[in-house]
Backbone as CSV, one residue per row, in Angstrom:
resi,resn,N_x,N_y,N_z,CA_x,CA_y,CA_z,C_x,C_y,C_z
1,UNK,-0.117,24.525,2.479,0.865,23.788,1.573,1.776,22.542,2.592
2,UNK,1.930,22.894,3.818,2.468,21.966,4.365,1.998,20.204,4.412
3,UNK,0.095,20.481,5.246,-0.303,20.054,5.007,-0.583,18.709,3.911
4,UNK,0.148,19.616,3.053,0.245,18.633,1.416,1.041,17.422,1.346
5,UNK,2.124,17.978,1.866,3.422,17.644,1.926,3.553,16.760,2.843
6,UNK,2.531,16.588,3.780,2.838,15.125,4.818,2.115,14.021,4.080
7,UNK,1.244,14.376,3.064,0.547,13.241,2.942,1.228,12.721,1.530
8,UNK,2.743,12.890,1.193,3.577,11.880,0.145,4.318,11.758,1.436
9,UNK,4.861,10.013,1.139,5.689,9.138,1.804,6.664,8.620,1.128
10,UNK,7.721,8.778,1.350,8.853,8.150,1.090,8.982,6.586,1.282
11,UNK,9.394,5.708,0.490,9.789,4.444,0.666,9.911,3.691,2.087
12,UNK,11.007,4.440,2.759,10.790,4.549,4.301,9.751,4.759,4.913
13,UNK,9.408,6.356,4.833,8.053,6.421,5.779,6.824,5.995,5.458
14,UNK,7.016,5.200,3.907,5.567,3.817,4.562,6.063,2.831,4.811
15,UNK,7.338,2.429,4.778,7.572,0.967,4.963,7.443,0.976,6.324
16,UNK,7.753,2.152,7.480,7.271,1.907,8.808,6.295,2.320,8.770
17,UNK,5.169,2.501,8.006,4.326,3.260,8.279,2.914,1.771,8.169
18,UNK,3.353,1.085,7.194,3.130,-0.441,7.025,3.796,-1.844,7.531
19,UNK,4.424,-1.171,8.907,5.203,-2.419,8.716,5.949,-3.174,8.218
20,UNK,7.067,-3.054,7.384,7.365,-3.725,6.195,8.770,-3.637,6.481
21,UNK,9.896,-3.902,5.123,11.299,-3.654,5.023,10.952,-3.059,3.685
22,UNK,11.261,-1.706,3.603,11.758,-1.504,2.504,12.090,-2.213,1.088
23,UNK,12.717,-2.658,1.192,12.729,-3.336,0.169,11.186,-4.674,-0.814
24,UNK,10.799,-4.279,0.358,9.270,-4.388,0.183,8.710,-3.843,-0.408
25,UNK,8.849,-2.838,-0.217,7.894,-1.448,-0.692,8.325,-1.127,-2.335
26,UNK,9.700,-1.679,-2.193,10.557,-1.184,-3.431,9.733,-2.460,-4.484
27,UNK,9.596,-3.537,-4.123,9.344,-4.514,-5.421,7.744,-4.392,-5.243
28,UNK,6.704,-3.951,-4.493,5.285,-3.968,-4.517,5.260,-2.709,-5.326
29,UNK,6.065,-1.506,-4.963,5.782,-0.363,-5.768,6.230,-0.856,-7.470
30,UNK,7.137,-1.514,-7.823,7.574,-1.838,-9.197,6.966,-2.964,-9.845
31,UNK,6.107,-3.830,-9.342,5.499,-4.835,-9.728,4.078,-4.093,-9.617
32,UNK,3.482,-2.807,-9.484,2.344,-2.197,-9.783,1.335,-2.520,-9.098
33,UNK,1.906,-3.443,-7.340,0.639,-3.971,-6.963,0.910,-3.307,-5.655
34,UNK,0.792,-1.381,-5.453,0.499,-0.619,-4.468,1.108,0.710,-5.186
35,UNK,-0.346,1.440,-5.047,-0.155,3.020,-5.776,0.970,3.930,-5.323
36,UNK,2.172,4.123,-6.718,3.287,4.716,-6.522,3.624,5.696,-7.571
37,UNK,4.277,6.467,-7.726,4.637,7.197,-8.661,6.110,7.850,-8.028
38,UNK,6.670,7.867,-9.130,8.200,8.077,-9.259,8.455,9.929,-9.573
39,UNK,9.443,10.699,-8.722,9.956,11.879,-8.888,10.765,11.850,-9.384
40,UNK,11.772,12.038,-10.711,13.090,11.247,-10.220,13.180,9.829,-10.228
41,UNK,13.931,9.560,-9.864,14.160,8.167,-9.383,13.869,7.862,-8.044
42,UNK,13.079,8.507,-7.428,12.525,8.100,-6.349,11.439,7.383,-6.200
43,UNK,10.784,7.356,-5.529,9.530,6.290,-5.167,9.122,7.193,-4.438
44,UNK,7.717,7.600,-4.675,6.421,8.605,-3.591,5.165,7.703,-3.430
45,UNK,4.451,7.939,-2.271,3.374,7.072,-2.036,2.225,8.641,-1.796
46,UNK,0.990,8.100,-1.939,0.235,9.126,-1.044,-0.317,8.728,0.314
47,UNK,-1.096,9.462,1.121,-1.449,8.102,1.615,-2.402,7.893,1.794
48,UNK,-3.347,9.276,0.879,-4.917,8.528,1.139,-4.946,7.650,0.165
49,UNK,-4.248,7.609,-0.559,-4.713,6.069,-2.054,-3.732,4.910,-0.587
50,UNK,-2.911,4.802,-0.345,-2.134,3.774,0.341,-3.762,3.433,1.480
51,UNK,-3.873,4.651,2.093,-4.923,3.986,3.149,-6.068,3.291,2.424
52,UNK,-6.374,3.690,0.797,-7.537,3.340,0.482,-6.945,1.831,-0.388
53,UNK,-5.919,1.443,-0.942,-5.147,-0.115,-0.950,-5.806,-0.586,-0.257
54,UNK,-5.258,-0.156,1.527,-5.171,-0.928,2.281,-6.706,-1.722,2.692
55,UNK,-7.383,-0.147,2.318,-9.331,-0.979,2.721,-9.096,-2.350,1.730
56,UNK,-8.788,-1.840,0.068,-9.738,-2.516,-0.547,-9.011,-4.133,-0.696
57,UNK,-7.692,-3.864,-0.327,-6.964,-5.267,0.528,-7.373,-6.340,1.390
58,UNK,-8.125,-5.960,2.085,-8.658,-6.242,3.429,-10.176,-6.822,3.314
59,UNK,-10.191,-5.561,2.534,-11.435,-5.972,2.338,-11.877,-7.068,1.013
60,UNK,-10.887,-7.645,0.427,-11.057,-9.219,-0.494,-10.623,-9.694,-0.173
61,UNK,-9.326,-9.740,1.070,-9.082,-10.305,1.723,-10.050,-10.981,2.792
62,UNK,-10.835,-10.402,3.559,-12.048,-10.757,4.148,-13.468,-11.516,3.325
63,UNK,-13.373,-11.140,2.225,-14.772,-11.934,0.782,-13.911,-13.676,0.289
64,UNK,-12.564,-13.605,0.258,-12.147,-14.746,-0.091,-12.047,-15.679,1.041
65,UNK,-11.335,-14.751,2.511,-11.916,-15.430,3.430,-13.139,-16.649,3.657
66,UNK,-14.040,-15.474,3.545,-15.838,-16.008,3.471,-16.103,-17.369,2.605
67,UNK,-15.228,-16.998,1.041,-15.955,-17.886,0.186,-15.053,-19.153,0.693
68,UNK,-13.923,-19.296,0.438,-13.427,-20.300,1.315,-14.136,-21.062,2.167
69,UNK,-14.511,-20.573,3.546,-15.197,-20.976,4.857,-16.429,-21.688,4.403
70,UNK,-17.183,-20.940,3.253,-18.675,-21.984,2.743,-18.192,-22.725,1.845
71,UNK,-17.595,-22.679,1.092,-16.963,-23.854,-0.055,-16.504,-25.482,1.193
72,UNK,-15.908,-24.946,2.571,-15.373,-26.079,2.997,-16.472,-26.634,4.166
73,UNK,-17.469,-25.757,3.845,-18.431,-26.381,5.119,-19.378,-27.369,4.444
């Protein structure tokens, strides 16, 4: 059970993990741009979903860079 709890992150923990400000995390969560869920009035984040989201966003960024480089050549 303890391991499951460590996989759920608060806004402050996620902000530290992503090296962002908590206000940015709130904004992304409210806009649905980052995987999140609410428990009562508190935002929570599953670390495995955040890691998957990071990988997907990185892949999109790399593909866009490749596409832009091909177009400018």
